C-alpha positions, -999 to +999 in steps of 0.1 A: +468-390+536+481-397+501+458-374+481+433-345+486+399-338+470+385-303+471+348-294+468+346-264+445+318-240+456+325-224+489+359-241+493+379-229+463+354-205+448+333-178+465+305-189+442+277-190+468+277-152+471+278-149+433+249-173+429+229-153+455+236-122+435+224-139+403+192-150+419+185-114+429+191-102+394+168-127+377+139-124+401+140-086+406+120-079+373+091-099+389+090-077+420+106-104+442+141-105+456+152-136+476+165-128+510+197-143+522+178-167+544+156-178+516+186-184+494+201-206+521+169-225+528+160-231+492+192-233+472+220-240+497+204-261+525+169-271+514+144-276+542+129-309+529+123-327+497+104-306+472+113-274+489+144-266+469+155-247+438+141-222+414+108-241+407+100-241+444+108-204+448+085-195+419+057-216+435+063-201+469+060-166+457+031-173+433+050-160+403+034-163+368+065-175+350+077-209+339+108-224+356+123-231+322+121-194+313+138-184+345+166-210+340+171-198+304+173-162+317+198-172+344+222-192+321+239-164+302+241-142+333+256-172+352+282-180+326+292-143+321+296-137+359+314-170+365+339-163+338+344-126+348+336-120+385+342-152+404+366-148+432+386-174+452+380-181+488+407-163+508+436-187+515+424-213+490+453-208+465+478-210+494+462-243+506+464-258+471+501-247+470+508-263+503+494-297+492+513-295+459+545-288+479+538-320+498+536-338+464+500-348+470+478-354+439+447-332+440+412-336+426+378-319+426+344-334+434+316-309+429+278-306+424+284-277+400+285-281+363+318-288+345+317-256+325+316-234+356+343-253+374+367-251+344+359-214+340+367-208+376+399-227+376+411-209+345+403-176+361+423-186+392+452-200+372+447-234+388+435-254+358+467-275+358+468-282+395+440-309+396+442-343+381+405-347+376+371-331+381+341-352+391+309-333+383+272-345+383+273-358+348+300-383+359+278-401+385+244-416+387+239-400+421+248-367+436+259-356+471+250-367+499+252-401+481+288-414+484+290-421+446+308-388+437+336-393+463+338-430+455+344-419+419+371-395+430+388-422+452+387-445+422+404-419+400+433-418+424+436-455+426+438-453+464+417-466+493+392-441+507+409-438+540+440-425+523+421-395+508+414-362+526+384-342+515+379-304+520+342-295+522+320-266+532+285-282+535+270-310+555+258-326+523+294-328+511+307-340+544+281-368+546+289-378+510+327-380+517+323-398+550+299-423+535+326-430+509+351-437+537+372-405+534+386-383+561+370-348+560+380-313+570+349-290+569+352-252+565+317-237+570+310-203+555+283-177+560+258-196+539+265-231+555+275-223+591+241-234+605+245-269+591+254-300+610+291-308+607+293-334+635+305-361+611+336-341+600+369-351+613+379-315+619+359-283+615+379-251+607+365-216+610+386-206+581+413-220+558+439-204+581+430-229+608+442-258+586+477-257+600+505-282+595+497-295+630+461-303+619+472-319+587+496-342+605+466-359+620+456-371+586 
């Protein structure tokens, strides 16, 4: 490997738990609180096209509120908590440091918005460690399409097989593999039921990404 690309949510940032908390906050006034499984099935790992996101949850629960209003309600809460309460995934800072010590350039390819990623990196003190951030506005397609990771590979000026990707979801793994990258997957409590069969290595935690494992890449 000659470079590394990190996903952001669930790999560097413990943002899935924070997002779950936000969904509970915005829906509680309407007498409905998403369960953890509903959050996973609708926002993390949707069970089929048209069965994802806030609009679907509103329809599912028969709520008399417009999606636009819920999204507008969520935005300031989301931005406040992301800039204040977002925590790093345990071991993520150390893994970044190990790659930097190996003189490997680092990038981020994420489905999150650029504001949230930059706010998180600033909180973590890592804003200078990454050469680029590829977010949805940079590509015509999103994960699992290979376009986001192809863009990341292009930013490095390398071939895809020279780039190692660290992901936490099957959507991300499939995107990176379709782009031709090598992939280490680190499932978390929100993604552990997904299919990671295409990953080159699946770690139970960042601590399992040892020097011995990295030598394979």
